[in-house]
C-alpha positions as CSV (number, residue, x, y, z in Angstrom):
1,M,122.8,-14.8,-26.4
2,T,121.1,-17.4,-24.1
3,Q,117.8,-18.8,-25.5
4,P,114.8,-18.1,-23.2
5,I,113.5,-21.2,-21.3
6,V,110.0,-22.2,-22.4
7,L,107.8,-24.2,-20.1
8,D,105.0,-25.9,-22.0
9,P,102.7,-28.0,-19.7
10,T,100.9,-29.4,-22.8
11,H,104.1,-31.0,-24.2
12,A,104.2,-34.8,-23.4
13,A,107.6,-35.9,-22.1
14,F,107.0,-39.7,-22.1
15,D,105.3,-42.4,-24.2
16,A,103.3,-45.4,-23.1
17,S,106.4,-47.5,-22.6
18,A,108.0,-45.2,-20.0
19,R,108.2,-46.4,-16.4
20,P,109.2,-44.6,-13.2
21,A,112.6,-46.4,-13.2
22,D,113.5,-44.4,-16.4
23,L,113.5,-41.1,-14.5
24,G,116.7,-41.3,-12.5
25,P,117.2,-39.0,-9.5
26,T,114.1,-36.7,-9.5
27,H,113.7,-33.3,-8.0
28,F,110.3,-31.6,-7.4
29,I,110.1,-27.8,-7.3
30,G,107.4,-27.0,-4.9
31,I,107.3,-30.5,-3.5
32,G,104.9,-29.5,-0.7
33,G,102.0,-28.7,-3.0
34,A,98.9,-30.8,-2.9
35,G,99.4,-32.4,-6.3
36,M,103.2,-32.5,-6.2
37,S,103.6,-34.2,-2.8
38,V,101.6,-37.2,-3.7
39,L,103.4,-37.7,-7.0
40,A,106.7,-37.5,-5.1
41,E,105.4,-40.1,-2.6
42,M,104.3,-42.4,-5.4
43,L,107.6,-42.3,-7.1
44,H,109.4,-42.8,-3.8
45,A,107.3,-45.9,-3.2
46,Q,108.4,-47.3,-6.5
47,G,112.0,-46.9,-5.7
48,V,112.8,-43.6,-7.5
49,A,115.4,-41.4,-5.7
50,V,113.3,-38.3,-5.0
51,D,114.0,-35.0,-3.3
52,G,112.5,-31.5,-3.6
53,S,112.3,-28.0,-2.4
54,D,109.6,-25.6,-1.2
55,R,109.3,-22.1,0.2
56,E,108.4,-23.2,3.7
57,R,107.7,-26.2,5.9
58,S,104.2,-27.7,6.0
59,A,102.4,-30.8,7.1
60,K,103.1,-32.3,3.7
61,T,106.8,-31.6,3.7
62,D,106.9,-33.1,7.2
63,R,105.2,-36.2,5.9
64,L,107.7,-36.5,3.0
65,A,110.6,-36.0,5.3
66,A,109.3,-38.8,7.6
67,L,109.3,-41.1,4.5
68,G,113.0,-40.4,3.9
69,I,112.5,-37.8,1.2
70,T,114.9,-34.8,1.5
71,V,113.2,-31.4,1.3
72,E,115.1,-28.2,1.1
73,F,113.5,-24.9,2.0
74,G,114.1,-22.0,-0.4
75,Q,114.6,-22.5,-4.1
76,R,118.2,-22.3,-5.1
77,A,120.2,-23.5,-8.1
78,E,122.2,-26.0,-6.0
79,N,119.1,-27.9,-5.0
80,V,118.9,-29.5,-8.5
81,A,122.6,-30.7,-8.5
82,G,122.6,-34.4,-9.6
83,A,119.0,-34.5,-10.7
84,S,118.3,-36.3,-14.0
85,T,114.6,-35.2,-14.0
86,V,113.2,-31.9,-12.6
87,V,109.4,-31.6,-12.1
88,Y,107.6,-28.3,-12.0
89,S,103.9,-27.2,-11.7
90,S,102.1,-24.5,-13.6
91,A,102.8,-22.1,-10.7
92,I,106.6,-22.2,-11.4
93,K,108.0,-19.6,-13.8
94,P,110.8,-20.0,-16.4
95,D,113.1,-17.7,-14.4
96,N,112.9,-19.9,-11.3
97,P,116.6,-20.5,-10.3
98,E,116.1,-24.2,-10.1
99,I,114.6,-24.3,-13.6
100,V,117.5,-22.2,-14.9
101,A,120.1,-24.5,-13.3
102,A,118.3,-27.6,-14.5
103,A,118.3,-26.3,-18.1
104,E,122.0,-25.4,-17.9
105,A,122.8,-28.9,-16.6
106,G,120.8,-30.6,-19.3
107,A,118.4,-32.2,-17.0
108,R,115.0,-33.4,-18.2
109,I,112.4,-30.8,-17.2
110,V,108.8,-32.1,-17.0
111,H,105.5,-30.8,-15.9
112,R,103.7,-32.6,-13.0
113,S,101.2,-33.9,-15.4
114,D,104.0,-35.9,-17.2
115,I,104.7,-37.7,-13.9
116,L,101.0,-38.5,-13.4
117,A,100.7,-39.7,-17.0
118,L,103.8,-41.9,-16.4
119,L,102.3,-43.4,-13.3
120,M,99.2,-44.3,-15.2
121,N,101.2,-46.6,-17.5
122,G,100.6,-50.2,-16.5
123,K,97.6,-49.3,-14.3
124,Q,93.9,-49.3,-14.7
125,A,93.6,-45.6,-14.6
126,V,90.5,-43.6,-14.0
127,T,90.6,-39.9,-14.6
128,V,88.0,-37.4,-13.4
129,A,87.8,-34.2,-15.4
130,G,85.3,-31.4,-15.6
131,A,84.7,-27.8,-14.6
132,H,83.0,-28.8,-11.3
133,G,82.9,-31.9,-9.1
134,K,86.3,-33.4,-9.9
135,T,87.6,-33.6,-6.4
136,T,84.4,-34.9,-4.9
137,T,83.9,-37.5,-7.6
138,S,87.4,-38.8,-7.5
139,S,87.3,-38.8,-3.7
140,M,84.1,-40.8,-3.8
141,L,85.6,-43.4,-6.2
142,A,88.8,-43.7,-4.1
143,H,86.6,-44.1,-1.0
144,I,84.6,-46.9,-2.6
145,L,87.6,-48.8,-3.8
146,V,89.4,-48.5,-0.4
147,N,86.3,-49.7,1.4
148,T,85.6,-52.6,-0.9
149,G,89.0,-54.3,-0.5
150,E,91.2,-52.5,-3.1
151,D,94.4,-50.7,-2.3
152,P,94.2,-48.1,-5.1
153,S,96.7,-45.3,-5.8
154,Y,95.0,-42.0,-5.9
155,A,96.0,-38.4,-6.7
156,I,93.3,-36.0,-5.7
157,G,93.5,-32.2,-5.6
158,G,92.4,-32.0,-2.0
159,S,92.0,-33.9,1.3
160,I,89.1,-36.1,2.3
161,Q,87.0,-35.7,5.4
162,G,87.6,-38.7,7.7
163,P,85.6,-39.8,10.7
164,D,85.7,-37.8,13.9
165,G,86.9,-34.7,12.2
166,T,90.1,-36.3,10.9
167,T,91.5,-35.4,7.5
168,L,92.8,-38.0,5.1
169,D,95.5,-37.0,2.6
170,G,94.3,-36.7,-1.0
171,G,97.1,-38.9,-2.3
172,H,98.1,-42.5,-1.7
173,A,100.6,-44.8,-3.4
174,G,98.7,-48.1,-3.3
175,A,99.7,-51.6,-4.2
176,G,96.5,-52.3,-6.2
177,R,95.7,-52.3,-9.9
178,V,93.8,-49.0,-10.0
179,L,94.9,-45.4,-10.0
180,V,92.3,-42.7,-9.6
181,A,93.4,-39.2,-10.7
182,E,91.8,-35.8,-10.7
183,A,92.5,-34.5,-14.3
184,D,93.0,-30.8,-14.2
185,E,92.0,-29.1,-17.4
186,S,93.0,-25.6,-16.5
187,D,96.3,-25.6,-18.5
188,G,95.5,-28.2,-21.1
189,S,97.9,-30.7,-19.6
190,F,95.2,-33.4,-19.3
191,A,95.6,-34.1,-23.0
192,K,98.6,-36.3,-22.0
193,Y,96.4,-38.8,-20.0
194,H,95.4,-42.2,-21.5
195,P,93.1,-43.7,-18.9
196,T,91.2,-46.9,-18.9
197,I,88.0,-44.9,-17.9
198,A,87.6,-41.2,-18.4
199,V,84.9,-39.6,-16.2
200,I,83.7,-36.2,-17.3
201,T,81.4,-34.4,-14.9
202,N,80.6,-31.3,-16.9
203,T,82.1,-29.0,-19.4
204,E,80.7,-25.6,-18.7
205,A,83.2,-22.9,-19.9
206,D,86.0,-22.0,-17.5
207,H,89.7,-21.2,-17.7
208,L,89.0,-19.0,-20.8
209,D,92.3,-17.2,-20.0
210,H,94.0,-20.3,-21.3
211,Y,91.6,-21.6,-23.9
212,G,90.4,-18.3,-25.4
213,D,86.8,-19.3,-26.0
214,E,84.2,-22.0,-25.2
215,A,84.8,-23.9,-28.5
216,H,88.5,-24.6,-27.7
217,Y,87.6,-25.5,-24.1
218,Q,85.1,-28.1,-25.2
219,A,87.3,-29.4,-28.0
220,A,89.9,-30.3,-25.3
221,F,87.4,-32.5,-23.6
222,V,86.5,-34.3,-26.8
223,N,90.2,-34.9,-27.3
224,H,90.5,-36.2,-23.7
225,A,87.6,-38.5,-24.1
226,G,89.2,-40.0,-27.2
227,H,92.1,-41.2,-25.1
228,A,90.1,-43.5,-22.9
229,A,90.8,-47.1,-23.7
230,D,87.5,-48.6,-22.4
231,H,84.8,-46.2,-21.3
232,V,83.8,-42.5,-21.1
233,V,81.5,-41.9,-18.2
234,I,79.8,-38.5,-18.7
235,C,76.9,-36.6,-17.2
236,A,74.0,-36.1,-19.6
237,D,72.4,-33.5,-17.3
238,D,75.0,-31.0,-18.5
239,K,74.0,-29.4,-21.8
240,D,77.6,-28.6,-22.6
241,N,78.4,-32.3,-22.2
242,L,75.8,-33.2,-24.7
243,G,77.7,-31.0,-27.2
244,V,80.9,-32.8,-26.3
245,I,79.3,-36.2,-26.9
246,A,77.9,-35.0,-30.3
247,A,81.4,-33.9,-31.3
248,M,83.0,-37.3,-30.5
249,P,84.0,-39.7,-33.3
250,A,81.7,-42.6,-33.7
251,D,84.1,-45.1,-32.1
252,V,84.4,-42.9,-29.0
253,K,80.6,-42.4,-28.7
254,A,80.2,-46.2,-28.8
255,R,82.2,-46.4,-25.5
256,V,80.1,-43.6,-23.8
257,I,78.1,-44.4,-20.6
258,A,76.0,-41.4,-19.9
259,Y,74.3,-40.7,-16.6
260,G,71.7,-38.2,-15.4
261,T,68.4,-37.5,-13.8
262,A,66.3,-37.1,-16.9
263,P,64.2,-40.0,-18.3
264,A,65.8,-41.3,-21.5
265,G,62.7,-40.1,-23.5
266,E,63.3,-36.5,-22.5
267,L,66.9,-36.7,-23.7
268,A,66.2,-38.5,-27.0
269,S,66.2,-35.3,-29.0
270,D,69.6,-34.3,-27.6
271,L,71.4,-37.6,-27.2
272,D,71.5,-40.4,-29.7
273,F,71.0,-43.5,-27.5
274,S,71.7,-45.8,-30.4
275,A,75.2,-44.4,-30.7
276,I,76.3,-44.8,-27.0
277,A,76.9,-47.9,-24.9
278,A,74.5,-47.2,-22.0
279,Y,72.5,-44.7,-19.9
280,V,72.5,-44.8,-16.1
281,R,69.4,-43.1,-14.6
282,I,69.4,-41.3,-11.3
283,V,65.9,-41.5,-9.8
284,S,65.3,-39.4,-6.7
285,E,63.3,-41.3,-4.1
286,T,62.5,-38.9,-1.3
287,E,62.6,-35.2,-0.7
288,A,65.9,-34.7,1.2
289,A,65.2,-31.2,2.6
290,G,66.3,-31.1,6.3
291,S,67.0,-34.8,6.4
292,G,70.8,-34.6,6.4
293,S,71.0,-37.1,3.5
294,E,70.5,-37.5,-0.2
295,R,68.5,-40.5,-1.3
296,F,68.1,-41.9,-4.8
297,T,68.1,-45.1,-6.9
298,L,70.6,-45.8,-9.7
299,E,69.3,-47.8,-12.6
300,L,72.4,-49.6,-13.9
301,P,71.9,-51.4,-17.2
302,A,73.5,-54.7,-18.1
303,A,76.1,-52.9,-20.2
304,V,77.5,-51.5,-17.0
305,T,77.1,-54.4,-14.6
306,G,78.3,-57.0,-17.2
307,D,75.4,-59.2,-16.1
308,Q,71.9,-57.9,-15.6
309,S,70.3,-54.6,-15.0
310,V,70.2,-53.5,-11.3
311,S,68.2,-50.9,-9.5
312,Q,70.5,-49.9,-6.6
313,N,69.3,-47.7,-3.7
314,V,71.9,-45.1,-2.6
315,V,72.0,-42.9,0.6
316,L,74.6,-40.1,0.8
317,K,75.6,-38.1,3.8
318,V,76.6,-35.2,1.6
319,P,73.6,-33.1,0.4
320,G,72.5,-31.9,-3.0
321,I,71.5,-33.3,-6.3
322,H,74.9,-32.4,-7.7
323,N,76.4,-34.9,-5.2
324,A,73.9,-37.5,-6.4
325,R,75.4,-37.0,-9.9
326,N,78.9,-37.2,-8.5
327,A,78.0,-40.4,-6.7
328,A,76.5,-41.9,-9.9
329,A,79.7,-41.3,-11.8
330,A,81.8,-42.8,-9.0
331,I,79.6,-45.9,-8.5
332,T,79.4,-46.4,-12.3
333,A,83.2,-46.3,-12.6
334,A,83.6,-48.6,-9.6
335,V,81.1,-51.2,-11.1
336,L,83.0,-51.0,-14.4
337,L,86.1,-51.9,-12.4
338,G,84.4,-55.0,-11.0
339,V,82.9,-53.7,-7.8
340,A,79.4,-55.1,-7.0
341,P,76.7,-52.3,-7.1
342,E,75.5,-53.1,-3.6
343,A,79.0,-53.1,-2.2
344,A,79.7,-49.7,-3.9
345,A,76.5,-48.2,-2.5
346,Q,77.3,-49.5,1.0
347,A,80.8,-48.0,0.8
348,I,79.7,-44.6,-0.4
349,A,77.1,-44.3,2.4
350,G,80.1,-43.7,4.7
351,F,81.6,-40.9,2.6
352,L,81.7,-37.6,4.5
353,G,82.9,-35.4,1.7
354,A,86.1,-34.0,0.4
355,S,87.6,-31.3,2.6
356,R,86.2,-27.9,2.0
357,R,83.2,-29.3,0.3
358,F,80.2,-28.5,2.5
359,Q,82.5,-29.0,5.5
360,V,80.8,-28.0,8.8
361,R,83.5,-26.2,10.8
362,G,81.6,-25.6,14.0
363,T,78.5,-24.3,15.7
364,V,78.4,-21.4,18.2
365,K,75.3,-19.9,19.7
366,Q,73.2,-22.1,17.3
367,V,75.0,-20.5,14.3
368,T,76.6,-23.1,12.1
369,V,79.8,-22.2,10.1
370,V,80.3,-24.2,6.9
371,D,83.3,-24.0,4.5
372,D,83.2,-24.7,0.8
373,Y,85.7,-24.5,-2.1
374,A,83.1,-23.4,-4.7
375,H,84.6,-20.8,-7.0
376,H,82.6,-20.9,-10.2
377,P,79.0,-19.6,-10.5
378,T,77.6,-23.0,-11.2
379,E,79.4,-24.5,-8.1
380,I,78.0,-21.7,-5.9
381,A,74.5,-22.2,-7.2
382,A,74.7,-25.9,-6.5
383,L,76.2,-25.3,-3.0
384,L,73.3,-22.9,-2.1
385,D,70.7,-25.2,-3.5
386,A,72.2,-28.0,-1.3
387,A,72.2,-25.6,1.7
388,R,68.5,-24.9,1.2
389,R,67.9,-28.7,1.2
390,R,70.0,-29.3,4.3
391,Y,68.8,-26.2,6.2
392,P,65.4,-25.3,4.8
393,E,64.4,-23.1,7.8
394,S,67.7,-21.2,8.2
395,V,68.9,-17.8,7.1
396,I,71.8,-18.5,4.7
397,R,74.7,-16.0,4.9
398,V,77.8,-16.1,2.6
399,I,81.2,-14.6,2.7
400,F,82.6,-15.1,-0.8
401,Q,86.2,-14.6,-1.9
402,P,86.4,-14.5,-5.7
403,H,89.3,-16.5,-7.2
404,L,91.2,-14.9,-10.1
405,F,90.5,-11.4,-11.5
406,S,89.9,-12.8,-15.0
407,R,87.2,-15.2,-13.8
408,T,85.6,-12.4,-11.8
409,R,85.5,-10.2,-15.0
410,F,84.2,-13.1,-17.2
411,F,81.4,-14.2,-14.8
412,A,80.5,-11.2,-12.7
413,R,76.8,-11.3,-13.5
414,E,76.7,-15.1,-13.2
415,F,78.4,-14.9,-9.8
416,A,75.8,-12.3,-8.7
417,E,72.9,-14.5,-9.9
418,A,74.2,-17.6,-8.0
419,L,74.9,-15.6,-4.8
420,A,71.3,-14.3,-5.0
421,K,70.2,-17.7,-3.7
422,A,71.6,-16.6,-0.3
423,D,69.9,-14.2,2.1
424,D,73.0,-12.1,3.0
425,V,76.3,-11.9,1.1
426,I,79.6,-10.2,1.6
427,V,82.1,-10.3,-1.3
428,T,85.7,-9.9,-0.2
429,G,88.9,-9.1,-1.9
430,I,89.9,-11.3,-4.9
431,F,92.4,-14.1,-4.4
432,P,94.8,-13.4,-7.2
433,A,96.5,-16.9,-7.6
434,R,98.7,-16.5,-10.7
435,E,97.3,-13.0,-11.7
436,K,98.2,-9.5,-10.6
437,Q,95.8,-6.7,-9.6
438,E,97.7,-4.2,-11.8
439,D,96.7,-6.2,-14.9
440,F,93.0,-5.9,-14.0
441,P,92.7,-2.4,-12.5
442,D,88.9,-2.2,-13.0
443,V,88.1,-5.6,-11.3
444,G,87.4,-6.0,-7.6
445,P,84.7,-7.3,-5.2
446,Q,82.5,-4.3,-6.1
447,T,82.4,-5.7,-9.7
448,I,80.1,-8.5,-8.5
449,V,78.1,-6.2,-6.3
450,D,77.5,-3.9,-9.2
451,A,76.5,-6.8,-11.4
452,A,73.9,-7.8,-8.8
453,A,71.8,-4.6,-9.3
454,G,68.2,-5.4,-9.9
455,L,68.4,-9.1,-9.0
456,K,66.2,-8.9,-6.0
457,D,63.3,-6.6,-5.3
458,A,63.4,-3.7,-2.8
459,S,61.9,-5.9,0.0
460,A,65.2,-7.8,0.1
461,G,67.1,-4.7,1.3
462,T,70.8,-4.5,0.9
463,W,71.5,-8.2,0.6
464,I,75.0,-8.0,-1.0
465,Q,78.0,-5.7,-0.2
466,A,81.7,-5.5,-0.9
467,V,84.2,-5.6,2.0
468,G,87.8,-6.0,0.8
469,D,89.3,-7.1,4.1
470,M,88.0,-10.7,4.6
471,C,88.8,-10.6,8.4
472,L,86.6,-7.5,8.8
473,A,84.0,-9.3,6.7
474,A,84.0,-12.3,9.0
475,K,83.6,-10.1,12.1
476,M,80.8,-8.2,10.5
477,M,79.0,-11.4,9.5
478,A,79.4,-12.8,13.0
479,M,77.7,-9.7,14.4
480,R,74.8,-10.1,12.0
481,A,74.2,-13.8,12.6
482,H,71.3,-15.0,14.7
483,H,70.3,-18.3,16.3
484,G,69.6,-20.9,13.6
485,D,71.6,-19.1,10.8
486,V,74.2,-20.8,8.7
487,V,77.3,-18.9,7.6
488,F,79.2,-20.2,4.6
489,T,82.8,-19.2,3.7
490,V,83.1,-19.8,0.0
491,G,86.0,-19.7,-2.5
492,A,89.2,-21.5,-3.6
493,G,91.6,-19.1,-1.9
494,D,92.4,-18.6,1.7
495,I,88.9,-17.6,2.8
496,T,88.9,-20.9,4.7
497,D,91.2,-19.2,7.3
498,M,88.2,-17.1,8.3
499,D,86.3,-20.0,9.8
500,E,88.2,-19.7,13.1
501,V,87.8,-15.9,13.0
502,L,84.0,-16.4,12.6
503,L,83.8,-19.0,15.4
504,T,85.9,-16.9,17.7
505,A,83.8,-13.7,16.9
506,L,80.6,-15.6,17.5
507,E,81.8,-16.9,20.8
508,A,82.8,-13.4,21.9
509,H,79.5,-11.9,20.7
510,R,77.6,-14.6,22.7
511,E,79.6,-13.8,25.9
512,S,79.1,-10.1,25.5
513,C,75.3,-10.6,25.3
514,E,75.1,-12.9,28.3
C-alpha cells in the first residue's frame, strides 16, 4: 500500500550552508502566486533553472515568461519531469498531481518558505512578522532602501502603489546586500527564518485554526525573535508584544529595540528597560485630521544610530497612527542597516502605500471609493480611525467581505465592534480561501450582524446589514451614497473587484439624476 504524502510547511529543508545552486532544476506549483512568482524570479536571477505551472495566465505569469521562465497552464504530472526540486505553497494539497508525481520520482519537495529561507543565506535579511502591518512595513523598508541608493531584494505579499497610479511588483531580485521579506506566521513556517533583523509589528491572536490557542501563537513569535542574529525591532504599544518580550530569554531581550508612542515612564511597569537595548519613541507633532498626512517625530537613541541620539521629523502621505508605527519600524530597521535617519525620513515621505492599503480608487459625484485589505478586527478599527482623520467631515460607508469562516466565528463580536466606527456597513458573503462552507454551516455574514446587536443606540438606525451577493451590495451602497461620502471596500478576498462596480454605479446614478 502506498504511503500517503505528508506536506509539512514547518519542516526545514535546508541548513545555513545551502545555496540556490544546490537546488538543481526547480519547478514551482502555482508559480503565478504573489509569493511564488518573486521567489521563482529571484532563483532565476541567480542562475537556477526554473519553470512552473499555474491554473491560468496572469500578469505575473506573463512577466515570468518574458524573463525566459517556462510556465505551463494546468497542473499535470508531466510538468515536473526532470525537476530536482519542487516548490509548493500552503494552498497546494498532497493529492495534487504534480506533488504525487514529484514524490514518485524522488524529487525534493519543499515549501515556499524553504526557498525564502535559502535566499536569506548570505544576505543581511530583515523579516517583518506580525498579525497586522507586515505588508505596509516591509514595503516602507524596501521603499527607503531603494530610494537611498541600495538595490535590495524584497519579497512582499502584495504590490506597492507607485506614482501616477502605477503599481510596483512586490518582489525584486536585487544585487544589493539586503533582503527584505514579509514573514507569514499563518502556518508556522516563519520558524525557518534566521534574519539579521526581525521586525515584529504586533502579536494579537490570529490563525487560531493552526495554532489552537493564543499561548501557542505567541510562543511562535518568541521562537522567531530568537532566530534574529542582531536585533529584534518590536512595537511596545501592542500589549501582546509586551508579553512576547517578557517571555524572551535574556540574551534575546538584550537585542530588543522597542518602539512606540508611550513615554518610557508609562511603560516602565510593563517593560524592563534595563533588559533591552533601546526604545524609539514616536511623538505626534500635529493633529493630522483632514490634512492628508501623518506628522510625527522619531526619537532615535544612540544605540540605534550608532553615534548620537537624533530627533527626526517624519511626514507620511499614508494616514493613521498605525502607519506612524509601521514607519517607525521601517526607519529604525533602515538606520540599523546604515541609512542616515534624515535620508530615511526623506525617502519615506514619498511612500504612497502598499496596494489595497487605503488605496483611493476613484471619485464620482464627490463620492470617494477607497479599497483596503483589512481583514482582522484590529486592522479594520485602525483603518476606520485613519478614515476619520483623513475625512473628518464625511459619512463613512463600508462594504466588508469577511475572510475565512473560522476567523468570522472566532471574532464575530470584535468585527462588529470595529465596524461600528463606520456610519453605514454592509457585510457580504464570506471569502472561503482554504475553508469550505459545509464545514461551518452556522457561519455567514449574518453572524457579524447578529453580533452587532446593541452596539449603537436607536438613533443610529439600521447601520449594519448582511447582503450575501457583493455585487448587489456595491450597487446598493452606490445608491445610498451622497456628495462628500467615502465608501470603503474592505477585506482580503475579491471584494476589491467591486470598486469598478461602485464607480460605474455611481456614474450611472449621477447621470440618472441630472
